[in-house]
C-alpha positions as CSV (number, residue, x, y, z in Angstrom):
1,M,-37.1,94.0,74.9
2,S,-35.4,93.2,71.9
3,E,-37.1,91.1,68.7
4,R,-34.7,88.2,67.0
5,L,-34.9,88.2,63.6
6,K,-33.8,85.3,61.0
7,A,-31.0,87.3,59.1
8,T,-28.9,86.0,55.8
9,V,-25.5,87.5,54.6
10,L,-26.2,88.4,51.3
11,L,-22.5,89.0,49.7
12,L,-19.3,90.7,51.1
13,I,-17.8,94.3,49.4
14,G,-14.7,95.3,50.9
15,D,-15.1,95.5,54.5
16,Q,-18.7,95.4,54.6
17,A,-21.3,92.8,54.8
18,E,-25.3,93.2,52.8
19,V,-27.2,91.6,55.1
20,T,-31.1,90.9,55.3
21,T,-33.7,90.3,57.5
22,A,-37.8,90.3,57.7
23,H,-37.4,94.3,57.2
24,R,-35.1,95.2,55.1
25,D,-35.0,92.5,51.8
26,H,-32.0,92.6,49.0
27,T,-33.5,95.4,47.5
28,D,-32.2,97.6,50.7
29,P,-30.1,94.9,52.8
30,E,-28.4,96.4,56.1
31,R,-24.9,97.3,56.1
32,V,-23.1,95.9,58.9
33,P,-19.0,95.9,59.1
34,V,-17.6,92.2,58.0
35,A,-15.5,92.4,61.5
36,R,-18.5,92.5,63.6
37,L,-19.8,89.8,62.6
38,V,-17.4,87.3,62.6
39,A,-16.3,88.9,66.3
40,E,-20.2,88.5,66.8
41,T,-20.6,85.3,65.1
42,G,-17.3,83.4,65.3
43,I,-18.2,82.8,61.4
44,P,-14.7,83.6,59.7
45,R,-15.1,86.0,56.8
46,E,-14.7,82.6,54.0
47,Q,-17.8,81.0,55.4
48,L,-20.4,84.7,55.6
49,A,-21.4,85.0,52.5
50,G,-24.8,83.1,52.8
51,A,-24.9,82.4,55.9
52,E,-28.0,82.7,57.7
53,L,-28.4,84.3,61.3
54,V,-29.9,85.7,63.9
55,A,-30.2,89.5,64.4
56,V,-30.9,90.4,67.6
57,V,-33.1,94.1,67.5
58,S,-33.6,96.7,69.6
59,D,-37.0,98.9,70.2
60,D,-35.5,101.5,68.2
61,G,-35.4,98.8,65.4
62,E,-31.7,99.1,66.0
63,L,-29.4,95.5,65.1
64,V,-27.9,95.1,68.7
65,R,-25.9,92.1,67.7
66,F,-25.8,89.0,65.8
67,E,-25.4,85.2,66.5
68,R,-25.0,81.8,64.7
69,A,-28.4,80.9,63.1
């Protein structure tokens, strides 16, 4: 069974996005490839910073997919 969490894209640094969830706040954000977020959500790169998403988390805590909120 997977868990669904609210996720927010804080900012983009090169080809990586810093993403926060209930498990990883702004002091320790998850780094996710921008290309992955664009492919999975359909949100253009220039609109990702500040975007609200849903993160699908596997039982072992891995972020397996991102969706539009």
